[in-house]
C-alpha angles and dihedrals in degrees: 000000000000092000093145095043113116131173128173124254088246091056091050090049092049091052090054093045094051093046095047096042096053094047088047090059095045102039116005098054092060093046097048095043090050092050105034104021110187091002092063091112090058090050088051093056096045093044092050090054090050090050090065087077092069094038091051093048094048093046092049091047092052091048093049091052103033118195094019128107121228091260093050091049092052095044097043103038109026107057119220094332090057091051091054091049089047091055089048089054091051089053089048092052089050093050092049091050090049090049092051093051092048092049089051089055094046092049093052093046086065089072101024103037095162094059114095118247093238090063092060091043091053094049096051093043093052089051098045094042089057091050093047091048090055090055146237096301091056091048092049094048093046091051091046088059097041102043096065089049091051091048092052091049092046093049090049091052091047091053091049092052092062106099148108093293093067121084113188088188083084086076089068143127097046110224087001091152095042134252099295097073090049090049091053091048091048091056089051090054090047089052090049090057088050087083086073086084090081085073085073084082091051108036095076088067099052117114097230110038091169088069096052093108093054090045091054093050091050089052091053093047097046094043090051089051090053089049097055096073097048093046095050100034100067091044092052092047103039105016126251097278097050094041090053091057095054120104093211110016095180092054091050091049098052091049087069093059120108125176108188122309097307109045105058105125104075092150086088087061090057091050090051090050092050093045096055094038094049090046090058094042095049091046091052095053091038088055093047093051094046095045093044092050091049091050092051090049090045094235120165092230136016097215095093088061096053097086096044091045091048090052091051091048091050094050090046092051093053094045095039093096139351094233144348092277091062090046090052090051090056091049093049098044109024111022098072100044090043092053094044089053096046099035103039116007100047097041089049092049091046094053092045089051090051092051093049092049091050092051091048090051091050091051092050092048091048092052 
């Protein structure tokens, strides 16, 4: 299944960057600003360094078992415990896809509040199901085209936000609230990077697996760079307290942009950014859940599962929460610990387990 699929390391890195960046705008900003206030940028740096634990473990695991996805590794090399963990990862991929679809709906209801949620859910699922059905190479190439466009748009918006209304003195004093808020924000950033684990379903198909470690480090560095502007901009414009109370700080920031007398509705740019970014992110987790399920069931192809999986994701997105307040509660209380567990703790334990087993085998063979 997917034996001839090949994507470049750059394409794999770009998939991770797009997925992480968009969820950083929609979820992480609110969390970090609430926890670390004006020191959010410090939390971003520290959390990114901590995230290298999970990235290192996943890269090593993929190199130790070349050509196998995370699910295949767990099911083929880790007995019944591995199978349980593999099923847990499938559930995790499903939850993350559901979360992405629900966030898409919530973002669009900001501008079309009279439209029912199921309409937005249907639109994004039809689009992502088509992308997932076409395969990983199509997803990677589409993202390779779209990411540079998004970066150019984002940089343009960042340049337009520089003005008299911003006061970067709001970022002071550094560590004014102590170390604890920064530590909490750092763990949130680490949890955010935990989503990198979905690349465990992609890394077996990269052309240069020996460079996976370097690819992962580049992803962390570039994603952190993209995060600096969004984490400092709302604080400079609105102040740390007000920015922390906003559901979507980036959206609120770009609504203040005016370029002459004609261009004065840049909130549509934010919606475009979120639409494309969420499309790629949902497709990535959708693909991981479909492929992993097909591998567990030992199917020759995952495509027959795309429509049933899409239906399950759609139902899950609608039933995920009653309203945005319940969704926010999940993001504040569950999202970070779940991602730290799935993206850092478990990959690290799995690779340690593999190393111990190998050493034991060498000792037995030597004796």
